N, C-alpha and C positions, 0 to 999 in steps of 0.2 A: 504494500500500500504506500502511496506517495505521501511524503511528509507534508508537502505543499497542499495536497488535496485534504489531508487531515486538518491542517490549519484553516483552510478555506471553509470546510464544513463546520469547524468550531466557531469561526467568526460569524457564519450564517446561522449558527445555533440549530443545525440539523445533523442527523447521523450521516456518516460518510456514504452509507448505502443509498441515501436520498439523492446523491449527485453522481450516479455511476457514469453518466455520459461524459463527465469531465476526465475520467480515468484514461481516456484514449489520448489525452494530450501529455506532452512531456512536462517534467518538473518545472522547467523554466517558464513555460507558458502559463501553467497553473499559478505559479508564484506571482507572475506579472498580473494576472487576473485578480488574485487575492489582494495585491497591493492597490489595484484600482478600486476594488470593493471597499477596502479599508479607508481609502481616501474619501470615497463617496459617503460612507457612513459617518466619518468625522465631519464632513462638510454639512451633512444633513443635521447632525446634532448641533453644530454651531448655528445653523440657520434657525433651528427650532428655538435655541436659547435666545438668539437676538429677537426673534418674533415674540417670544414670551415676555422678554424685558420691555419691548416696545408696547405690548398690550397692557402690561401692568402700569404703565404711565397713566392710564385712564382710571385706575382703581385708587381709592383713597389710601394714603401711605400706611395707615394702621391695619388695613385689611389685606395688604399685599402678600404677607407671608402665607396667609390662609388661601388666598386666591392662587398664588403660585403653586402651592401644594395640590390644590384641586385641579389645576390645569396641567399637571404633570411635570412641573419644575423639579429638578433634582433627580430626574430619572436616571437610571444607571444601567 
């Protein structure tokens, strides 16, 4: 089993057997794809955080911690 494929499956939070079609690719291509997925997920998280912070500007300051928690802020 490819180490890169295992990393990719872990990043996607799926079992390796859920992505069997990727096993036909060599380690280098799978690793490149995993890096693209990693970057995309990081960018999505950053966009979510920026959007949440922007939206919270419309919420009274004292209610922001509760609103942030309700809207999924601090998701991990």
